[in-house]
PAZAPA-4460 file (N, C-alpha, C; in steps of 0.05 Angstrom, whole numbers, plus 32768, in hexadecimal, padded with zeros to 4 digits):
% residues 86
    n_x    n_y    n_z   ca_x   ca_y   ca_z    c_x    c_y    c_z   seq   type   mol
   7D3F   8188   7F17   7D41   8169   7F23   7D5D   8160   7F10     1      M     A
   7D59   815F   7EF7   7D6D   8158   7EE6   7D85   8161   7EEF     2      A     A
   7D8D   816A   7EF7   7DA6   817E   7EF1   7DAD   8171   7F13     3      D     A
   7D9F   8176   7F2E   7DA8   8161   7F42   7DAF   813F   7F42     4      R     A
   7D9D   8137   7F2F   7DAA   8125   7F26   7DCB   8120   7F1C     5      G     A
   7DC9   8124   7F09   7DDF   8130   7EFC   7DF6   8132   7F11     6      K     A
   7DFA   8146   7F24   7E0D   814B   7F31   7E0F   8133   7F44     7      Q     A
   7DFA   8122   7F48   7DFF   8112   7F59   7E15   80FD   7F4D     8      T     A
   7E16   80F3   7F2F   7E16   80E3   7F22   7E2D   80E7   7F1B     9      V     A
   7E39   8108   7F14   7E54   8117   7F18   7E65   810E   7F39    10      D     A
   7E55   8115   7F4E   7E67   8111   7F62   7E64   80F4   7F66    11      S     A
   7E55   80E1   7F5D   7E61   80BF   7F64   7E7F   80BA   7F50    12      G     A
   7E7A   80C6   7F32   7E90   80BF   7F24   7EA6   80C2   7F33    13      V     A
   7EA5   80E2   7F33   7EC0   80EB   7F48   7ECE   80E1   7F59    14      R     A
   7EB0   80D8   7F69   7EBB   80C1   7F7C   7ED5   80AA   7F79    15      T     A
   7ECA   809C   7F5D   7ED7   8084   7F56   7EE7   808A   7F4F    16      M     A
   7EEE   80A0   7F3A   7F0B   80AF   7F2D   7F1F   80AD   7F43    17      E     A
   7F0D   80B5   7F5D   7F26   80BC   7F6B   7F2F   80A4   7F82    18      I     A
   7F19   8093   7F84   7F22   8078   7F91   7F2F   8068   7F81    19      G     A
   7F28   8069   7F64   7F41   805E   7F50   7F60   8064   7F55    20      F     A
   7F60   8081   7F54   7F74   808A   7F4C   7F80   8088   7F67    21      L     A
   7F74   8081   7F85   7F8C   807B   7F97   7F8D   8064   7F90    22      D     A
   7F82   8052   7F88   7F83   8031   7F84   7F9D   8023   7F7A    23      H     A
   7FA3   803F   7F67   7FB8   8039   7F4B   7FD3   804B   7F5F    24      V     A
   7FC5   8061   7F71   7FE9   806A   7F78   7FF8   8053   7F8D    25      E     A
   7FE2   8046   7FA6   7FE0   803D   7FB1   7FFA   8020   7F9F    26      Q     A
   7FEC   8017   7F8D   7FF4   7FFD   7F80   8012   8008   7F7A    27      R     A
   801F   8018   7F67   8035   802A   7F65   8047   8030   7F81    28      G     A
   8039   803A   7F94   8047   803E   7FAC   8056   8022   7FB1    29      Q     A
   8049   8008   7FBB   804B   7FE6   7FC3   805E   7FE8   7FAE    30      R     A
   805E   7FE4   7F89   8067   7FDC   7F81   8094   7FDF   7F88    31      S     A
   8087   8006   7F90   80A2   8008   7F90   80AC   800F   7FA6    32      M     A
   80A0   7FFF   7FBE   80AD   7FF3   7FD7   80B4   7FDA   7FD2    33      L     A
   80B1   7FCA   7FC6   80B2   7FAA   7FC1   80CE   7FB1   7FB2    34      R     A
   80D4   7FC0   7FA0   80E7   7FC2   7F92   80FF   7FD1   7FA9    35      E     A
   80F8   7FE2   7FAF   8110   7FEE   7FC7   8115   7FD1   7FDC    36      L     A
   80FB   7FC2   7FEC   80FF   7FB0   8001   810F   7F9C   7FE6    37      L     A
   8108   7F92   7FDE   8127   7F82   7FCF   8140   7F89   7FC9    38      E     A
   813C   7F9B   7FC2   814D   7FB0   7FBD   8165   7FA7   7FD7    39      A     A
   815E   7FAE   7FE7   8164   7FB5   8006   8167   7F97   8011    40      R     A
   8155   7F88   8012   8154   7F67   8026   8150   7F4C   8014    41      F     A
   8158   7F57   7FFA   8152   7F40   7FE4   8136   7F32   7FE2    42      G     A
   8133   7F1B   7FDB   811F   7F12   7FCF   8108   7F11   7FEB    43      D     A
   80F3   7F1C   7FE7   80DD   7F22   8000   80D0   7F06   7FFB    44      L     A
   80D3   7EFA   801C   80B9   7EDE   8024   809D   7EE4   8012    45      P     A
   8092   7ED0   800C   807C   7ED3   8008   8067   7EE1   801C    46      P     A
   806D   7ED6   8032   805F   7EE8   8047   8063   7F03   804B    47      A     A
   807D   7F0F   8044   8080   7F2C   8047   8068   7F3A   802C    48      A     A
   806E   7F30   8014   8066   7F37   8006   8044   7F36   800D    49      V     A
   803D   7F24   801B   801D   7F27   801A   801B   7F3D   8033    50      E     A
   802C   7F43   8046   802C   7F58   8055   8029   7F6B   804B    51      R     A
   803F   7F77   8036   803C   7F86   8025   8021   7F91   8015    52      L     A
   8019   7F82   800A   7FFE   7F8A   7FFA   7FE6   7F87   800C    53      E     A
   7FEA   7F84   8027   7FD2   7F8C   803C   7FD3   7FA2   8053    54      A     A
   7FED   7FA5   8044   7FF5   7FBE   8058   7FE9   7FDD   8049    55      W     A
   7FDB   7FE5   806A   7FC5   7FFC   8065   7FCC   8010   804E    56      P     A
   7FBF   8012   803B   7FC4   802E   8026   7FCF   804C   8034    57      G     A
   7FC4   8059   8040   7FC9   806A   804F   7FE5   8064   8068    58      D     A
   7FF6   804F   8064   8006   804B   8076   8025   8045   805E    59      R     A
   8024   8047   8049   8033   8036   8036   804D   8050   8040    60      L     A
   8046   8067   803F   8058   8080   8038   806D   807F   8048    61      T     A
   8057   8076   806C   806C   8071   8088   807D   805B   8083    62      E     A
   8069   803A   8077   8081   802C   8078   809E   8033   8062    63      L     A
   8097   803F   804E   80B1   804E   8046   80C5   8051   804A    64      G     A
   80BF   8063   805D   80C8   807A   8077   80DC   8069   8089    65      R     A
   80CE   804D   8089   80DF   803B   80A3   80EC   8028   8095    66      A     A
   80F2   8025   807A   80F6   8017   8064   811A   8029   8070    67      L     A
   8112   803B   8069   812E   8051   8067   814A   8041   8080    68      M     A
   8141   803C   808D   8150   8035   80B3   8150   801F   80B9    69      N     A
   813B   8009   80A7   8137   7FEE   80AE   814E   7FE1   80A4    70      A     A
   814C   7FD0   80BF   8168   7FB5   80B5   8161   7F9C   80B5    71      T     A
   8140   7F96   80B9   8136   7F7F   80B4   8118   7F8B   80AA    72      S     A
   8110   7F78   80A3   80EE   7F71   80A4   80E6   7F74   80B2    73      L     A
   80F1   7F62   80CB   80DE   7F66   80D4   80D8   7F7C   80ED    74      E     A
   80E7   7F8C   80E5   80EB   7FAB   80F2   80D7   7FB9   80EB    75      E     A
   80D6   7FB2   80D5   80BA   7FCE   80C0   8099   7FB4   80C5    76      I     A
   809C   7FA3   80D0   8087   7F8D   80D6   8078   7F7E   80B4    77      G     A
   8093   7F78   80A8   8092   7F64   8095   809E   7F4F   8096    78      L     A
   80AD   7F4A   80AB   80B4   7F2C   80AC   80A6   7F14   80BC    79      G     A
   80B7   7F02   80BE   80AD   7EE9   80D0   80A1   7EE7   80E7    80      E     A
   80BA   7EFA   80F4   80B1   7F05   810F   8094   7F06   8115    81      A     A
   808C   7F15   80FD   806B   7F1E   8109   805C   7F07   810D    82      E     A
   8058   7EEC   8100   804C   7EDD   810C   804C   7ECC   811B    83      D     A
   8057   7ED6   8129   8065   7EBD   814D   8054   7ECC   815D    84      S     A
   8046   7EEF   8151   8043   7EF8   8166   801D   7EEF   8170    85      D     A
   8010   7EE0   815E   7FFC   7EE1   814B   7FF5   7EC4   815D    86      S     A
***
């Protein structure tokens, strides 16, 4: 029985490690995207920074690809025009 409890704990720790590593990876992606966005469009308005921080982690790569051809923050869903739809 002790082995089963240890396996459960090990599994829980591993799950936490993976979640933490995913979080760290997403923070790095967000940081890189922000640098690229600022290089292309200048200082980001606070609303754009908030949207970037709230962007789903599993869609950050998609946002990076869209940035390659974007001509405005609005075009990729980070601009002020997004507020007018609300």
